[in-house]
SETOR-92099 format. One line per 10 residues: their letters; for each residue x, y, z of N, C-alpha, C. Coordinates in steps of 0.001 Angstrom, whole numbers, always signed. Each point is the difference from the previous one (the first is absolute). Layout:
N
a = X:Y:Z:X:Y:Z:X:Y:Z  ...
end
This chain:
380
mkkpphkiil = +1218:-985:-122:-1392:+898:+32:+1065:+986:+60  -237:+1585:-755:+980:+866:-329:-687:+944:+952  +1218:+764:+551:-396:+951:+767:-376:+1311:-790  -836:+993:+848:-435:+1447:-798:+1264:+586:-139  -270:+911:-1409:+1380:+922:-477:+472:+948:+1070  -1150:+138:+997:+685:+1584:+747:+739:-662:+1431  -572:-1467:+406:+732:-422:+1196:+1474:-403:-576  +264:-246:-1485:+1187:-439:-586:+991:+1353:-309  -549:+1252:-461:+467:+1110:+417:+698:+382:+963  -448:+11:+1468:-266:+313:+1333:+1461:-806:+345
ahaiagtlac = -54:-1764:-273:+838:-313:+170:+1544:+173:-386  +90:+120:-1009:+1032:+394:-596:+318:+1365:+537  -844:+903:+249:+471:+1434:+832:+469:-283:+1131  -333:-876:+778:+362:-293:+1304:+1715:-804:+9  +80:-925:-1196:+1070:-331:-108:+1056:+895:-476  -233:+605:-1014:+1136:+1166:-177:+305:+1095:+1194  -1033:+256:+579:+199:+869:+1319:+1005:-735:+1042  -171:-1016:+273:+736:-860:+870:+1311:-74:-666  +235:-371:-1360:+1564:-114:-461:+599:+1352:+213  -962:+1166:-231:+1102:+1147:-197:+459:+378:+1265
aalyagwfha = -1263:-206:+1469:+854:+20:+1392:+979:-997:+660  +348:-1265:-927:+920:-622:+127:+1257:+627:-299  -239:+539:-1809:+1124:+654:-633:+671:+1165:+811  -728:+892:+573:+22:+1172:+542:+774:-132:+1584  -477:-1166:+504:+652:-376:+1151:+1147:-231:-25  +276:-906:-924:+1501:-556:-206:+583:+1287:-456  -212:+750:-865:+910:+1720:-181:+220:+241:+1188  -839:+186:+636:+133:+1146:+1020:+904:-848:+1169  -102:-1225:-21:+1342:-643:+1020:+1279:-41:-662  -281:-220:-1383:+1406:+493:-576:+839:+716:+21
aahsapavpa = -791:+1851:+384:+206:+1216:-198:+733:+38:+1495  -944:-719:+894:+393:+316:+1496:+1455:-550:+216  +207:-924:-710:+1433:-496:+278:+1053:+554:-558  -355:+555:-1338:+1078:+351:-481:+237:+1509:+65  -829:+604:+134:-160:+1712:+551:+1377:+507:+1078  +798:+1105:+16:+979:+259:+829:-684:+493:+1035  +858:-60:+1258:-819:+731:+1111:+396:+1448:+620  -919:+655:+106:+70:+1825:+204:+307:-195:+1017  +1594:+904:+573:+239:+264:+879:-727:+786:+1241  +221:-44:+1233:-533:+833:+682:+444:+1407:+272
papllvregh = -607:+1289:-174:+324:+1498:+223:+819:+211:+1243  +1283:+811:-622:+961:+212:+1715:-557:+891:+1068  -13:-650:+1325:-1086:+874:+936:+643:+1835:-293  -750:+103:+542:+541:+2129:+95:+788:+448:+849  +236:-888:+1274:+1066:+253:+806:-128:-999:+974  +1272:-450:+581:+364:-992:+767:+108:+506:+1364  -121:-545:+1078:+252:+210:+1641:+769:-679:+168  +1319:+827:+828:+997:-904:+731:+317:+638:+1522  -1016:-337:+889:+170:+542:+1088:-439:+1679:-59  +924:+953:+298:-314:+1224:+152:+288:+993:-1467
rlsvpagspl = +594:-1165:-927:+418:+467:-1302:-1094:-302:-1075  -149:+1075:-1410:-955:-383:-677:+856:-20:-1250  +156:-1362:-917:+354:+235:-1027:-692:-150:-1436  +447:+527:-737:-1009:+545:-1888:+912:-1204:-406  -850:-1136:-496:+738:-1204:-840:+328:+747:-1256  +613:-167:-858:+502:-39:-1498:-1452:-719:-763  -624:+1076:-929:-1017:-7:-578:-1312:+601:+550  +506:-13:+1260:-1559:+665:+552:-96:+1390:-125  -1383:+364:-278:-240:+1578:-866:+177:+1395:+798  +201:-774:+1289:+391:+1205:+1277:+1084:+442:-593
rerlrvdaig = +1281:-515:-690:+1106:+451:-352:+11:+1262:-583  -1168:+168:-1155:-259:+1173:-937:-383:+1273:+391  -714:-316:+1597:-766:+980:+600:+750:+544:+1120  +1397:-647:+653:+802:+418:+933:+1095:+927:-635  -82:+1020:+642:+1145:+700:-502:+1002:+144:+1590  +1266:-447:-262:+1118:+225:+1144:+1093:+839:-398  +187:+987:+1020:+1216:+685:+117:+906:+187:+1177  +1048:+79:-420:+769:+605:+995:-35:+1363:+773  -55:+545:+1152:-556:+876:+828:+1564:+878:+237  -97:+1222:-415:+942:+630:+184:+66:+1064:+1197
estsshllsl = +668:+501:+343:-21:+1235:+1604:-31:+1716:-567  -675:+363:+862:-284:+1232:-741:+901:+1121:+1177  +719:+766:-523:+418:+1068:+1012:-554:+1602:-140  -895:+130:-863:-557:+1012:-322:-832:+670:+918  -488:+967:+112:-521:+754:+1000:-1781:+301:-24  -423:-307:+1136:-1615:-114:-76:-522:+1161:-80  -1180:+189:-802:-612:+1350:-165:-1260:+163:+982  +214:+878:+802:-996:-4:+873:-1042:+1238:-401  -1548:-436:-454:-493:+1263:-549:-732:+553:+907  -4:+1385:+438:-851:+1019:+1174:-690:+1153:-743
patveadpar = -1321:+209:+373:-362:+1203:-173:+732:+1336:+117  -468:+895:-971:+1215:+1312:+227:-1005:+1286:-270  +323:+940:+835:-596:+1382:-872:+1368:+1142:-134  -256:+737:-981:+1056:+1102:-143:-218:+993:+1063  +786:+546:+669:+32:+1049:+908:+963:+1190:-477  -102:+1305:+344:+634:+1074:-29:+1243:-46:+1052  +956:+401:-544:+1355:-460:+1025:-293:+1194:+1229  -62:-314:+1337:-97:+1221:+948:+1154:+903:+368  +1205:-258:-674:+860:+1027:+91:+54:+611:-1312  -840:-188:-814:-601:+1102:-851:-1154:+894:+80
tvnilpplag = -900:-798:+871:-900:+795:+326:-513:+778:+1020  -765:+1091:-239:-32:+1287:+771:-1336:+418:+219  -524:+24:+1280:-1361:+503:+445:+22:+1549:+209  -571:+508:-1270:-76:+1793:+194:-1015:+41:+1415  +235:+697:+1042:-770:+615:+1060:-23:+1131:-168  -1259:+693:+696:+93:+1186:+215:+826:+899:+1261  +1045:+819:-518:+1062:+655:+1290:-1010:+539:+1007  -921:+421:-148:-946:+1189:+972:-1425:-440:-256  -904:+225:+867:-1460:-224:+372:-543:+1467:-1025  -984:-698:-1159:-663:+1311:-383:-1100:-477:-786
rllalqvrlg = +202:+737:-1018:-947:-877:-1628:+457:+20:-981  -577:-844:-630:+883:-611:-1242:-902:+733:-1278  +1124:+1040:-912:-820:+1102:-591:-333:-556:-1411  +1199:-956:-561:+202:-305:-1546:+929:-1590:+140  -683:-771:-906:+845:-1242:-400:+967:+357:-1250  +658:+47:-209:+1045:-82:-1247:+428:-1027:-974  -568:-1105:+603:+798:-1461:-424:-2058:-563:+9  +602:-1406:-670:-1231:-1143:-123:+890:-1392:+295  -595:-947:+535:+237:-1074:+365:+565:-564:-1345  +965:-470:+82:+895:-599:-1183:+617:+535:-976
dtvragqlla = +458:+1743:+440:+834:+595:-797:+1457:-329:+606  +794:+503:-976:+914:-544:+436:+833:+1810:-88  +594:+399:+1236:+322:+1255:+141:+1803:-63:+391  +608:+1223:-168:+1294:+70:+267:+323:+585:+920  +1414:+292:+668:+75:+512:+1587:+154:+1311:-405  -759:+555:+1053:-276:+1250:+407:-1108:+646:-643  -1120:-1051:-715:-1205:+314:-809:-993:+389:+1378  -840:+1093:-471:-848:+197:+585:-951:-1142:+153  -540:-263:+1144:-607:-653:+483:-1711:+103:+173  -189:+960:+785:-883:+601:+867:+507:+1132:+540
tmsspdlaqa = -1589:+1100:+284:+491:+1225:+682:-1042:-57:+1193  +540:+549:+1281:-1270:-71:+1313:+392:+1326:+561  -939:+569:+670:+113:+970:+1035:+39:-650:+1410  +664:+847:+919:-30:-6:+1522:+236:+717:+480  -733:-34:+1181:+589:+1579:+929:+1048:-204:+639  +724:-1062:+216:+1477:-568:+678:+467:+544:-703  +166:-128:-1474:+809:+688:-1092:+345:+1741:+181  -1073:+487:+311:+147:+1223:+183:+848:+683:+1193  -112:-809:+1188:+332:-325:+1116:+1652:-61:-34  +205:-809:-1080:+1614:-704:-110:+536:+1322:-566
vadaqkarda = -677:+426:-1171:+433:+1075:-825:+413:+1182:+932  -1055:+589:+857:-93:+1054:+649:+967:-298:+1089  +513:-1247:+926:+1057:+56:+423:+1064:+77:-643  +424:-58:-1291:+1173:+27:-360:+457:+1605:-322  -1095:+650:-366:+78:+1299:+100:+125:+621:+885  -39:-370:+1128:+239:+550:+1320:+1496:-364:+701  +289:-547:-605:+962:-907:+359:+1228:+767:-903  -201:+618:-1211:+1054:+257:-728:-58:+1434:+680  -980:+782:+44:-187:+1404:+355:+828:+281:+1329  -345:-1097:+901:+876:+43:+1271:+1696:-320:-243
lalaeralar = +48:-577:-727:+1593:-792:-174:+430:+1763:-652  -230:+506:-591:+144:+1243:-999:+252:+1071:+1207  -1068:+249:+910:+72:+750:+1074:+1007:+4:+961  +234:-1351:+410:+1353:-302:+695:+1119:+162:-675  +7:-128:-1164:+1337:+347:-591:+344:+1278:+156  -1248:+888:-88:+700:+1027:-96:+361:+826:+1352  -804:-813:+939:+320:+462:+1668:+1407:-453:+120  +364:-1097:-649:+1456:-282:+498:+875:+1004:-861  -42:+499:-1448:+569:+920:-443:+546:+1293:+852  -1448:+434:+708:+232:+1171:+608:+632:+141:+1644
aqgvneagsn = -50:-1437:+464:+555:-477:+1104:+1763:+187:-26  -65:-727:-1335:+1532:-5:-145:+956:+1092:-437  -1064:+1281:-548:+446:+1319:+26:+361:+833:+676  -1077:-513:+1318:+143:+1052:+1396:+1334:-415:+92  -217:-1268:+418:+910:-600:+530:+1541:-33:-8  +141:+251:-1234:+1663:+706:-992:-51:+1122:+435  -921:+1116:+493:+111:+1043:+501:+144:-58:+1290  -149:-868:+891:+141:-270:+1002:-907:+826:+1128  -1315:+30:-462:-1428:+529:+534:-325:-1190:+627  -253:-1214:-150:-900:-1282:+1034:+1313:-1338:-102
aakdveaars = -846:-662:+920:+975:-1114:+529:-12:-999:-1264  +1340:-1174:+526:-189:-921:-1444:-1333:-1048:+494  -330:+217:+1114:-955:-907:+301:-1510:+218:-1005  -228:+1264:+34:-932:+390:-855:+336:-201:-1625  +1392:-63:-532:+207:-687:-1461:-530:-1774:+244  +463:-348:+837:-281:-1562:+88:-1628:-576:+167  -814:+899:+646:-1219:+39:+79:-764:+113:-1443  +578:+1053:-821:-274:+103:-938:-55:-1133:-1320  +1363:-541:+465:+196:-1319:-913:-842:-873:+247  +152:-300:+1048:-1338:-1322:+513:-1198:+175:-776
avvqqtaelr = -430:+1453:+231:-1252:+102:-929:-136:-424:-1166  +1540:+349:-734:-255:-416:-1467:-3:-1580:+182  +529:-707:+299:+418:-1323:+198:-1751:-755:+129  -690:+739:+1123:-975:-616:+4:-1155:-100:-1127  +72:+1537:-380:-1038:+172:-950:+560:-703:-1430  +1441:-450:-494:+179:-465:-1228:-547:-1643:+345  +157:-384:+1351:-585:-1731:-112:-1538:+289:+67  -442:+819:+381:-1796:+285:-115:-39:-31:-1567  +474:+864:-451:-103:-117:-1832:+346:-1435:-815  +889:-430:+1042:+849:-1355:-940:-1277:-889:+522
rsearlrgig = -859:+276:+835:-985:-953:+537:-1187:-69:-648  -527:+1469:-212:-1130:+49:-919:+125:-529:-1257  +1266:+585:-880:+138:-391:-1138:-160:-1343:-181  +822:-1012:+832:-396:-1267:-55:-1288:-456:+146  -792:+270:+790:-1329:-9:-314:-515:+85:-1134  +140:+1096:-706:-856:+212:-1110:+889:-1109:-872  +1283:-242:-193:+31:-1052:-687:-560:-1239:+151  -112:-498:+954:-394:-1222:+777:-1298:-45:-631  -855:+713:-155:-1455:+98:-661:-248:+396:-1714  +1391:+43:-243:-24:+455:-1427:-89:+1406:-520
agdggdgrvl = +77:+1025:+1226:-106:+986:-584:+1389:+1024:+402  +1028:-610:-506:+1162:+914:-10:+266:+1499:-243  -748:-154:-1112:-305:+1431:-687:-416:+1063:+706  -816:-259:+1192:-624:+721:+562:-1617:+81:-694  +45:+911:-796:-1205:-38:-1116:-866:+1045:+1142  -1063:-43:-439:-1213:+879:+550:-165:-379:+870  -191:-1214:+866:-469:-492:+1007:-1710:-631:+39  -426:-105:-1382:-1192:-258:-562:-91:-1309:-618  +879:-238:-1084:-163:-1243:-460:+1387:-834:-64  -96:-1239:+393:+917:-1204:+359:+73:-623:-1368
rivapmagtv = +1269:+36:-416:-38:-842:-1154:+408:-1469:+50  -214:-1195:-274:+162:-1299:+561:+521:-262:-1211  +1700:-727:-315:+475:-470:-1138:+88:-1236:+115  +659:-902:-775:+410:-1352:-481:+1283:-88:+460  +472:-463:+1079:+1422:-301:+767:+1131:-859:-1022  -547:-699:-634:+702:-965:-1172:-1125:-419:-1396  +514:+56:-1133:-613:-510:-876:-943:-1523:+95  -928:-474:-499:-601:-919:+28:-1498:-69:-468  -984:-586:+459:-937:-284:-448:-1185:-137:+1065  -984:+848:-208:-1101:+341:+1376:-800:-1798:+125
talnvasgav = +605:-307:+847:-895:-1485:+312:-1448:+222:+688  +68:+734:+758:-977:+38:+1146:-430:+1727:+22  -1102:+284:-283:-587:+1086:+689:-1426:-236:+537  +44:+1009:+1891:-1032:+175:+257:-1040:+1087:+813  +443:+701:-476:-961:+1492:+29:-573:+706:-1210  -590:+938:+10:-154:+635:-1282:-243:+1660:+402  +186:+695:-932:-181:+1301:+168:-1027:+353:+921  +285:+1160:+1243:-876:+523:+604:-6:-630:+1003  +629:-1642:+491:+490:-427:+1194:+217:+690:+981  -567:-30:+1457:+581:+191:+870:+949:-526:+605
lndtnaalmt = +897:+417:+624:+1187:-774:+408:+429:+296:+1247  -393:-1436:+950:+86:-98:+1193:+1251:-224:+737  +426:-1183:-839:+932:-1323:+897:+1273:+260:-1430  +1094:+476:+838:+1179:-50:-624:+871:-1104:-568  -733:-1088:+798:+718:-1440:-632:-995:-677:-756  -1017:+565:-545:-376:-900:-1119:+179:+612:-794  +394:-930:-1647:+792:+89:-932:-1268:+673:-1265  +656:+940:-325:-937:+890:-874:+197:-1219:-1799  +1187:-271:-415:+106:-1061:-575:+1157:-627:+47  +446:-779:-1068:+1235:-753:+61:+656:-195:-1470
vsnlervwvg = +1121:+860:+298:+1082:-124:-1359:+880:-1852:+112  -313:-448:-810:+1211:-1038:-104:+735:+165:-1559  +1258:-522:+343:+1215:-136:-1065:-158:-1507:-878  -584:+3:-803:-472:-1344:-531:+1429:-438:-791  +1051:+292:-210:+822:-237:-1001:+1019:-1142:+618  -381:-649:+1250:+458:-1033:+720:-1141:-453:+1083  -447:-1121:-157:-1203:-720:+868:+422:-1049:+673  -829:-536:+389:+463:-1150:+1047:-1653:-1215:-802  +429:-1359:+354:-1117:-538:+76:+133:-1016:+937  -1053:+489:+1185:-229:-1028:+982:-620:-1322:-83
vgvpenllgq = +747:-992:+686:-622:-1380:-134:-157:-459:+1601  -1169:-498:-163:-810:-439:+1477:+684:-1538:+281  +1150:-295:+750:+757:-1385:+63:-947:-248:+1438  -322:-1260:-252:-1260:-917:+1353:+1380:-111:+1093  -624:-161:+902:+685:-329:+1178:+1040:-1180:+8  -537:-1110:-310:+525:-1458:-208:+965:+408:-1289  +377:+745:-617:+890:-50:-1175:+759:+1141:+58  +404:+856:+1708:+910:+1257:-167:+1347:-664:+664  +56:-1431:-130:+1213:+56:+198:+897:-1036:-1107  -612:+546:-1400:+333:-833:-937:+261:+1649:-936
vaagqkatvt = -578:+894:+156:+78:+1271:-886:+1132:+985:+895  +902:+504:-790:+978:+471:+698:+509:+1464:-1197  +110:+1097:+359:+769:+851:-715:+1421:-731:-874  -255:+795:-1146:+1075:-696:-1111:-534:-1070:-763  -888:-233:+1:-773:-1202:-713:-844:+251:-1125  +636:-443:-990:-803:+309:-1650:-898:-188:-25  -1151:+776:-843:-1131:+45:-65:-807:+586:-1522  -1106:+0:-176:-456:+339:-1438:-1115:+179:+299  -650:+1165:+127:-1563:+526:-3:-773:+37:-1563  -1150:-191:+371:-1234:+45:-1078:-1038:+747:+191
lasqpwrhfa = -360:+903:-1070:-1020:+899:+632:-1161:-190:-702  -1224:+265:+394:-1203:-708:+16:-615:+887:-1411  +939:+1284:+53:-352:+155:-1095:+481:-50:-1475  +1393:-339:+162:+672:-811:-1041:+755:-828:-78  -1195:-1205:-22:+687:-1511:+702:+998:-460:-967  +680:+580:-1365:+291:-669:-532:+1971:+1056:+5  -22:+937:+888:+1367:-143:+389:+311:-576:+1214  +1414:+291:+34:+605:-842:+1479:+1246:+953:+341  -252:+283:+1303:+925:+1320:+565:+1213:-975:+790  +1325:+338:-236:+390:-929:+810:+759:+1113:+877
gtvgfvgtll = -11:-449:+1358:+418:+329:+1502:+903:-714:+1037  -171:+1187:+1315:+775:-794:+1100:-625:+321:+1101  -383:-965:+869:-311:+535:+907:+442:+955:+1086  -428:+1149:+307:+929:+890:+893:+8:-165:+1491  -1175:-211:-207:-180:-414:+2061:-851:-760:+387  -105:-514:+1177:-1303:-777:+518:-524:+811:+1304  -1096:+348:+159:-331:+425:+934:+108:-603:+1216  +125:+283:+1200:-20:-405:+1513:-1362:-460:+541  -1093:+1172:-284:-1249:-244:+560:-754:-880:-536  -947:-225:+21:-1408:-1141:-530:-1165:+886:+223
dadtrrarar = -619:+327:-1140:-1346:-8:-209:-1322:-561:+1394  -287:+546:+893:-600:-390:+1126:-1094:-1108:-796  -778:+319:-783:-1324:+65:-1124:+450:-1592:-654  +1182:+164:-1108:+112:-892:-1159:+1331:-707:+508  +708:+401:+988:+1093:-1030:+341:+1218:-168:-1026  +126:+1125:-401:+993:+353:-1129:+893:+1034:+489  +1401:-133:-680:+848:+867:+163:+277:+421:-1270  +210:+1650:-16:+239:+411:-1632:+1603:+220:-311  +24:-558:-1516:+1277:-105:-151:+138:+814:-1337  +760:+815:-604:-87:+1014:-450:+1383:-554:-1037
iafdnadgsf = -224:+494:-1559:+941:+3:-1302:-848:+1283:-179  +1701:+634:-841:+132:+1304:-593:+172:-18:-1475  -715:+847:-332:+146:-90:-1797:-306:+1660:-344  +1075:+115:-1073:+52:+1041:-797:-1369:+176:-654  -370:+1085:-492:-1492:+284:-469:-87:+1360:-1263  +1314:-39:-286:+150:+1385:-765:-1047:-271:-757  -785:-925:-743:-1142:-99:-811:-1341:-147:+237  -253:+352:+1259:-1090:-253:+962:-969:-1025:-14  +542:-1030:-562:-495:-1213:+364:-785:-831:+1184  +733:+634:+1179:-283:+54:+1171:-671:+566:+540
rpnmfataqi = -1288:-116:+381:-709:+1372:+758:-647:-760:+1307  -72:+779:+955:-355:-120:+1483:-1717:-1022:+28  +536:-845:+718:-1202:-975:+293:-321:-1119:-889  +763:+287:-1143:-321:-1212:-905:+311:-1445:+488  -848:-788:-614:+46:-1736:+715:+964:-595:-915  +902:-909:+440:+1396:-488:-480:-29:-1241:+431  +1082:-854:-500:+303:-1269:+622:+1493:-39:+141  +484:-367:+858:+1443:-247:+508:+328:-1254:-16  +1152:-477:-877:+225:-1499:+97:+1862:+562:+184  +189:-1117:+1626:+1291:+127:+340:+652:-1011:+287
elpqaaqpqv = +909:+78:-518:+1244:-1048:-515:+193:-477:+1343  -285:-1246:+818:+737:-658:+1165:+1057:-665:-260  +1644:-122:+332:+532:-1079:+79:-321:-1173:+608  +565:-905:-733:-526:-1661:+220:+1036:-839:-25  +298:-814:+621:+1509:-1118:+216:-852:-958:-770  +1042:-744:-792:+33:-769:-1229:-934:-1305:+477  -620:-516:-568:-1197:-1089:+391:-807:-721:-944  +89:-974:-266:-645:-660:-1402:-1206:+769:-14  -740:-247:-1166:-895:+483:-850:-824:-811:-753  -1283:-455:-190:-841:-1000:-513:-1160:+1021:-798
pssallmnnd = -675:-716:-1117:-860:+863:-400:-1390:-439:+1184  -803:+844:-393:-1124:-381:+1107:-1225:-1053:-677  +284:-900:-1236:-497:-821:-416:+519:-1260:+713  +1370:+14:+433:+406:-1478:+661:-595:+129:+1200  -415:+717:+945:-698:-111:+1419:-1314:-570:+11  +93:-891:+606:-1175:-764:+335:-657:-201:+1685  -1461:+835:-28:-144:-125:+1363:-696:-1435:+634  +493:-618:+916:-589:-1135:+626:-374:+730:+1657  -1263:-327:+320:-686:+752:+1051:+857:+1105:+139  +791:+52:+1383:+655:+1243:+435:+1132:+304:-325
svsvfvevqp = +509:-1110:-658:+1611:-6:-721:+222:+391:-1721  +1287:+486:-33:-20:+234:-1689:+1385:-1072:-175  -333:-614:-1293:+1366:-664:-296:+165:-140:-1623  +561:-472:-491:+812:-408:-1104:+405:-1249:-446  -8:-265:-1070:+509:-1372:-503:+1534:+183:-168  +680:-803:+263:+1914:-9:-317:-70:-1300:-454  +972:+537:-1529:+827:-1290:-657:+771:-743:+728  +15:-946:+735:+921:-726:+373:+716:-820:-496  -792:-980:-663:+893:-647:-1605:-806:+1038:-1378  +743:-563:-582:-980:-48:-1824:-968:-539:-84
wtferrpvel = -1084:+965:+267:-1650:-201:-184:-392:-602:+1536  +927:+306:+718:-888:-1162:+1465:+239:+1755:+929  -1285:+64:+587:-39:+1407:+1129:-434:-476:+1125  +133:+1466:+876:-74:-601:+1623:-971:+1084:+194  -969:+222:+913:-351:+1022:+655:+521:+592:+989  -31:+1227:-205:+1332:+688:+919:-1015:+1526:+919  -5:-128:+1198:-620:+1442:+507:+990:+1008:-165  -506:+1056:-129:+923:+1300:+68:-453:+985:+622  +614:+1294:+325:-287:+1222:+809:+531:+1130:-1285  -1474:+905:+138:-5:+850:-921:+439:+1261:+889
gredgervri = +692:+697:-1669:+908:+1242:+689:-1125:+1023:-1220  +748:+1269:-137:-919:+320:-719:-580:+348:-1676  -803:+229:-248:-343:+33:-1367:+64:+900:-901  +952:-225:-984:+387:+949:-1174:-921:-308:-836  -1360:+742:-499:-506:-123:-1178:+97:-1499:-48  -26:-433:-1404:-291:-1590:+462:+722:-938:+496  +1149:+570:+228:+802:-1443:+1123:+142:+567:+1343  +499:-761:+829:-363:-423:+1507:+1285:-251:+544  +712:+621:+379:+1207:-340:+1298:-450:-1250:+350  +1040:-1032:+573:-158:-813:+1117:+1228:-171:+1046
rgglaagerv = -676:+70:+840:+602:+810:+1065:+748:-1396:+843  -529:-1306:-173:+413:-1552:+617:-536:-534:-988  +702:-1495:+84:-820:-1056:-1048:+1175:-597:-971  +621:+853:-706:+543:+47:-1200:+888:+942:-278  +1170:-686:-690:+1127:+560:-627:+135:+661:-952  +517:+680:-177:+370:+563:-1651:+818:-1310:-866  -778:-28:-1120:+467:-865:-912:-505:-1284:+32  -1158:-164:+998:-474:-1407:-153:-1493:+275:-766  -105:-1431:-712:-1156:+233:-1114:-1175:-249:+407  -1075:+673:-5:-1518:-260:+462:-967:+463:-1321
vvqggvllnd = -933:-909:+845:-1186:+161:-1547:-494:+1160:+47  -54:+697:-912:-127:+1717:-48:-1386:-117:-819  -350:-906:-689:-1548:-266:-892:-618:-1395:+98  -1054:+156:+372:-779:-1198:-173:+54:-876:+1224  +459:+808:+915:+222:-866:+1627:-1350:-443:+479  -795:+467:-443:-1603:-326:+1004:-110:-1187:-983  +411:-584:-1082:+28:-1362:-214:+527:-1101:+828  +849:+336:+376:+797:-908:+1276:-660:+332:+1455  -863:+859:+210:-689:+572:+919:-549:-1345:+607  -223:-514:+1615:-1028:-898:+542:-1772:+443:-327
end
């Protein structure tokens, strides 16, 4: 009895499938035994106690940079805020010599004046009294000199005693002293020529700039210790630097400094610390260090803000890039190369920071090789 055609086709399909499966199984078995073995990848790191080794073939070798550290002897730059100040030795407060009334101001704030230039005029009853005293002393001296001449003539004629001549000579001496006193008084208040006793001329004692003006025309001047104005010679100025209390032991006269003005940040002015003040400001806890500069072109103006960089001498110390430093809890460490591509973590004591480089006060010696880039890849 013949089988139906569809069953014959199904039987042939099953037989063909089984034959293919057997063939592929045999091929895969032969291929598995004939293919070469793939080697295991090299480890990134090998730990040997406290040391880490980067084996050949590790991709870390391309990402780590190791350099020998050098020793720095350069000065440390201490940057501090500063302001421009007029030199006190070239600054004069103009005081009213007498009480009275200010009649007129001849200058304005910021004006440049020359020595002897008229600054203001004022009136004062005391001026009239001083002029009158000088006139009386001058007249009294003239009278005493005439009396002496008469006494000497009479004495030569034998009509009076020598004591009369001595008395007349004494009167001349006393009146001369009185005249000198009254004239000195006039010179002291700036009225050496006497004038008419009604208007007192106040003139500039030196060339400079009016840097402060405290009164206006018509003001009544009762306090002779209150300045009318201030004249400062700005051809040479000071830059005052506030030095914090904890840095006073490091800043000293003679150290080099570079000053940059806030108004001209592209310019750098080289100078030397002139002196450091002995007193601290009670509020800021800073002492004042001053650097003198010539100011012929007027670049420095009083009360300008500035920045002063003072060069502090430093002992020779190892110096590493800041990228070499690794933070571990409360300590700072670097990886030191103890053998080729073998590293050991070492704690270090940091010194001053100079830009992108840091001085090392302890833990490293100049010439040792450290990981300066990529050390974080070795960090636990």
